[in-house]
Backbone bond lengths (Angstrom), bond angles and torsions (degrees), N, CA, C in turn:
res aa  C-N    CA-C-N  psi(-1)  N-CA   C-N-CA  omega(-1)  CA-C   N-CA-C  phi
1 M - - - 1.448 - - 1.486 112.55 -
2 Q 1.325 117.74 -35.99 1.460 118.46 179.11 1.517 110.40 -60.83
3 L 1.295 118.68 -45.33 1.490 119.60 177.15 1.505 111.87 -62.08
4 M 1.318 116.55 -41.07 1.458 119.67 179.97 1.528 111.70 -65.10
5 N 1.333 116.85 -24.53 1.472 122.50 176.91 1.521 112.28 -99.47
6 H 1.351 116.37 15.63 1.460 123.14 176.67 1.517 112.52 61.07
7 E 1.336 116.11 37.14 1.447 122.36 176.29 1.534 110.34 -112.93
8 S 1.311 117.27 149.79 1.456 121.38 178.29 1.505 111.09 -86.41
9 P 1.343 117.57 118.74 1.463 118.74 177.81 1.519 110.24 -77.04
10 T 1.311 116.06 157.39 1.456 122.57 177.39 1.507 110.01 -95.93
11 I 1.320 115.48 131.03 1.462 123.06 173.00 1.522 105.07 -109.78
12 N 1.347 115.53 121.63 1.453 118.60 179.75 1.516 109.24 -75.30
13 G 1.325 117.25 132.76 1.451 121.99 -177.92 1.518 112.45 79.97
14 K 1.314 116.63 -155.65 1.466 121.72 -177.80 1.526 113.05 -88.15
15 G 1.351 117.11 -3.54 1.432 120.82 -179.35 1.526 113.08 87.00
16 D 1.346 116.76 8.04 1.451 119.08 -178.12 1.525 113.25 -92.91
17 Y 1.329 118.09 -6.84 1.478 120.00 174.40 1.532 106.72 -65.98
18 S 1.315 116.05 149.35 1.476 119.69 -174.30 1.505 111.49 -134.94
19 R 1.341 113.50 155.97 1.422 122.03 179.49 1.536 109.43 -139.72
20 D 1.327 114.92 161.74 1.469 120.77 176.88 1.523 107.31 -97.88
21 F 1.331 115.44 84.26 1.467 120.54 -177.87 1.552 108.78 -77.69
22 T 1.326 116.68 145.62 1.435 120.20 176.31 1.525 110.45 -138.31
23 Y 1.302 116.96 149.84 1.423 123.20 -178.25 1.541 110.82 -83.54
24 I 1.288 118.52 151.15 1.464 125.26 -176.30 1.531 112.25 -54.16
25 D 1.329 118.75 -37.94 1.456 120.66 -179.78 1.536 110.71 -63.41
26 N 1.331 118.97 -32.64 1.446 121.52 174.21 1.541 110.26 -64.20
27 V 1.298 116.93 -39.36 1.451 121.05 -179.94 1.552 110.07 -66.93
28 V 1.323 115.66 -42.51 1.457 120.27 177.62 1.528 110.53 -61.11
29 E 1.335 117.49 -45.81 1.464 121.32 177.75 1.496 110.27 -56.71
30 M 1.338 116.83 -46.83 1.455 120.09 -178.91 1.526 111.85 -61.52
31 N 1.311 116.14 -44.27 1.467 119.29 178.70 1.531 112.60 -62.33
32 L 1.311 116.90 -42.46 1.458 120.40 178.61 1.509 110.76 -63.05
33 R 1.319 117.15 -42.64 1.480 120.56 179.15 1.525 111.18 -62.84
34 S 1.327 116.44 -38.59 1.470 119.72 -178.16 1.518 111.03 -72.06
35 I 1.323 118.45 -25.02 1.474 121.94 179.36 1.517 110.31 -76.86
36 I 1.331 118.96 -37.95 1.467 120.66 -173.63 1.539 114.11 -95.57
37 V 1.320 117.98 -3.53 1.465 119.53 -178.22 1.540 109.68 -66.04
38 S 1.306 116.17 143.32 1.459 119.01 -177.85 1.530 112.87 -126.62
39 T 1.305 119.38 -7.10 1.439 120.89 179.99 1.541 109.07 -72.50
40 Q 1.320 116.59 135.42 1.463 122.45 -177.67 1.517 111.54 -55.20
41 E 1.318 116.83 -41.97 1.469 122.06 -176.52 1.537 111.24 -60.33
42 A 1.340 116.83 -30.43 1.460 120.89 -174.42 1.542 112.69 -92.05
43 L 1.317 118.29 -15.71 1.462 122.31 -175.27 1.543 110.83 -74.11
44 N 1.328 115.13 151.36 1.479 121.37 174.66 1.519 113.01 52.20
45 S 1.314 115.77 45.36 1.462 119.90 -176.97 1.529 110.50 -125.67
46 V 1.276 117.08 163.38 1.445 123.38 177.52 1.552 110.25 -104.31
47 Y 1.302 115.42 135.02 1.471 120.21 -178.16 1.527 111.06 -129.41
48 N 1.320 116.07 149.09 1.445 120.67 170.21 1.517 110.39 -80.23
49 V 1.293 117.57 130.90 1.464 121.55 173.77 1.491 106.97 -105.67
50 A 1.310 115.70 109.90 1.466 122.00 -175.17 1.523 109.58 -160.34
51 Y 1.313 115.81 -177.03 1.467 119.41 174.43 1.556 110.85 -95.21
52 G 1.343 114.27 -36.21 1.466 117.75 -179.26 1.531 113.30 101.52
53 D 1.342 116.31 22.58 1.451 120.93 178.84 1.530 107.84 -149.62
54 R 1.313 116.11 150.70 1.463 120.60 -179.59 1.507 111.27 -99.07
55 T 1.356 113.82 146.61 1.451 122.36 174.08 1.505 107.38 -132.57
56 S 1.337 117.91 130.76 1.455 120.03 178.67 1.533 110.01 -74.66
57 L 1.296 115.39 158.96 1.439 119.95 179.03 1.514 112.48 -62.75
58 A 1.347 116.85 -35.53 1.454 120.76 176.19 1.533 110.34 -66.19
59 E 1.329 117.64 -43.48 1.460 120.64 177.07 1.517 110.65 -58.99
60 L 1.331 116.50 -44.47 1.445 121.56 177.67 1.496 111.36 -57.67
61 Y 1.333 117.21 -48.21 1.455 122.02 177.89 1.526 111.75 -56.31
62 F 1.298 117.21 -50.04 1.464 119.74 -174.69 1.557 111.99 -69.12
63 L 1.337 116.59 -31.13 1.452 119.24 173.14 1.531 110.07 -65.63
64 L 1.324 116.86 -48.09 1.458 119.48 178.30 1.527 111.29 -56.89
65 R 1.313 114.90 -45.39 1.485 119.85 -178.64 1.548 109.85 -62.07
66 E 1.319 116.08 -44.54 1.485 120.36 179.25 1.523 111.52 -59.38
67 F 1.355 116.21 -48.26 1.447 119.82 -175.94 1.540 112.12 -70.22
68 L 1.323 117.51 -38.41 1.456 120.60 178.77 1.518 111.41 -70.63
69 S 1.297 118.22 -30.68 1.460 119.55 -178.64 1.535 112.21 -69.55
70 E 1.347 116.39 -14.22 1.458 119.60 172.81 1.535 110.30 -66.58
71 Y 1.326 116.92 -30.04 1.459 121.73 179.87 1.537 111.58 -90.96
72 D 1.349 116.16 -29.47 1.481 121.80 -178.07 1.488 106.54 -146.60
73 P 1.335 118.19 99.85 1.487 121.39 -175.99 1.530 113.85 -56.96
74 A 1.318 119.07 -25.68 1.471 121.60 -179.70 1.541 110.97 -63.41
75 I 1.314 117.53 -25.66 1.471 120.86 179.11 1.529 110.23 -64.06
76 G 1.286 117.61 -31.20 1.490 121.62 -179.53 1.509 114.83 -58.57
77 A 1.329 118.26 -19.14 1.460 120.49 -178.19 1.547 112.74 -97.65
78 I 1.335 118.03 -2.15 1.437 121.72 -175.48 1.541 109.62 -80.64
79 E 1.329 115.03 124.20 1.472 120.23 -179.69 1.539 108.91 -100.73
80 P 1.306 117.71 148.89 1.467 119.24 176.66 1.500 111.10 -75.44
81 V 1.330 115.08 163.41 1.462 122.68 172.16 1.512 104.75 -104.93
82 Y 1.325 115.73 128.45 1.472 119.82 177.82 1.536 109.65 -95.49
83 G 1.320 114.99 120.04 1.472 121.55 -178.68 1.510 109.93 -103.50
84 P 1.305 116.90 -174.96 1.461 121.74 178.88 1.515 111.41 -69.09
85 E 1.324 116.58 153.61 1.459 120.77 174.43 1.556 107.02 -64.13
86 R 1.309 114.64 146.83 1.468 118.96 176.60 1.534 109.72 -84.77
87 L 1.328 113.77 129.64 1.476 120.14 -177.97 1.538 108.64 -60.62
88 G 1.333 114.09 129.92 1.474 120.69 177.34 1.516 113.80 82.32
89 D 1.315 119.97 0.60 1.469 121.68 179.88 1.529 109.55 -65.72
90 I 1.316 115.98 142.04 1.447 120.67 177.99 1.536 107.88 -84.18
91 P 1.337 118.76 125.80 1.456 120.56 -175.79 1.514 114.00 -61.01
92 H 1.334 117.60 -44.46 1.471 119.22 -174.69 1.536 109.02 -142.16
93 S 1.318 113.08 139.42 1.472 120.21 177.30 1.516 109.40 -134.41
94 L 1.299 115.83 128.18 1.475 123.23 179.53 1.497 108.13 -141.04
95 A 1.311 117.38 116.88 1.454 121.31 -178.81 1.520 112.29 -87.42
96 S 1.294 116.29 139.48 1.451 120.80 174.60 1.528 108.21 -84.69
97 I 1.324 116.56 124.58 1.456 120.30 178.74 1.532 109.89 -107.91
98 D 1.331 117.06 14.22 1.477 121.94 -177.92 1.529 111.19 -58.30
99 K 1.323 117.24 -46.24 1.456 121.23 -176.65 1.555 109.53 -61.09
100 A 1.323 117.13 -45.85 1.463 121.99 179.02 1.525 110.76 -64.74
101 R 1.296 115.62 -40.35 1.491 119.86 179.46 1.526 110.07 -63.80
102 N 1.345 116.65 -44.87 1.454 121.89 -175.47 1.534 112.51 -74.40
103 L 1.329 118.10 -41.64 1.462 119.57 -174.62 1.523 114.34 -93.95
104 L 1.324 117.36 -24.44 1.464 120.35 -177.35 1.515 114.29 -115.32
105 G 1.334 115.21 -10.37 1.458 118.50 -176.39 1.534 111.80 74.49
106 Y 1.322 115.83 21.96 1.479 121.74 -178.71 1.504 109.51 -65.78
107 D 1.325 116.13 126.50 1.459 123.71 178.93 1.524 108.17 -140.46
108 P 1.340 117.89 88.41 1.463 118.97 -175.14 1.516 112.31 -59.87
109 Q 1.331 115.48 132.05 1.465 120.81 -175.22 1.502 114.55 -92.79
110 F 1.337 116.05 -19.25 1.475 120.10 -175.79 1.522 111.10 -106.38
111 D 1.320 118.64 109.96 1.467 121.64 170.96 1.514 108.54 -79.47
112 I 1.294 117.58 -178.02 1.468 120.24 -174.74 1.545 111.22 -61.54
113 R 1.304 118.24 -41.44 1.457 119.64 -179.31 1.529 113.05 -65.41
114 S 1.320 116.69 -50.14 1.463 118.98 -176.69 1.536 111.22 -69.09
115 G 1.314 118.04 -34.42 1.457 120.34 177.85 1.516 111.72 -69.12
116 L 1.342 116.07 -41.62 1.480 119.21 178.48 1.527 112.08 -66.68
117 L 1.323 116.50 -35.90 1.449 119.09 177.07 1.522 110.72 -59.59
118 E 1.340 116.24 -44.33 1.469 119.58 177.77 1.521 112.15 -64.82
119 A 1.329 115.69 -44.91 1.471 121.54 -178.33 1.498 112.08 -63.43
120 V 1.353 116.59 -46.05 1.467 120.17 -179.48 1.532 110.53 -61.88
121 K 1.304 116.61 -43.07 1.459 119.95 178.64 1.531 110.35 -57.75
122 W 1.341 116.06 -47.89 1.466 119.32 -178.79 1.538 110.87 -63.42
123 Y 1.350 117.30 -46.25 1.444 118.70 179.63 1.517 111.76 -61.18
124 W 1.333 117.36 -41.06 1.457 119.87 -178.03 1.514 110.98 -64.72
125 E 1.312 116.91 -38.24 1.466 121.75 -176.60 1.527 112.43 -81.99
126 N 1.334 119.39 -20.59 1.471 120.12 -169.09 1.512 114.90 -119.14
127 L 1.307 120.24 -15.78 1.443 120.74 -177.83 1.510 110.84 -105.57
128 E 1.300 115.14 140.97 1.450 121.48 -179.43 1.536 109.54 -80.94
129 R 1.297 115.10 125.09 1.491 120.49 178.18 1.490 109.49 -94.99
130 Q 1.308 114.53 155.52 1.480 119.02 174.18 1.511 107.86 -73.83
131 P 1.336 117.00 142.41 1.482 118.62 179.30 1.500 111.94 -63.38
132 S 1.320 117.19 143.62 1.467 121.36 177.60 1.502 110.21 -68.68
133 A 1.327 114.77 146.04 1.472 120.68 -179.92 1.495 111.40 -78.80
């Protein structure tokens, strides 16, 4: 929303911390697979719902900026503000989806780029932005 309102978002630290972001359709697929599974080994188990790849916060920011600038070219010039690192923040997080892949046949279809493209389109078409000054 900050980019859509021509505001600079804050990235804590240098932007090199990373997470395993996943798109909502991957989560839906995982839930559906866990509901219909019938093998004893897969029942009553805990699974990681993720994509299985890391994206840094800076990469996430620049992808969002790139995709949003297709709707509003002025967004392409907005730079982030880098703030202090958050105390206790985990530098990198990457979920193993091997168990879900092996027992449920989970195969996430949306990587960070394709998921963000879908999300940005939805946000642009459905959320009210503040008028430009």
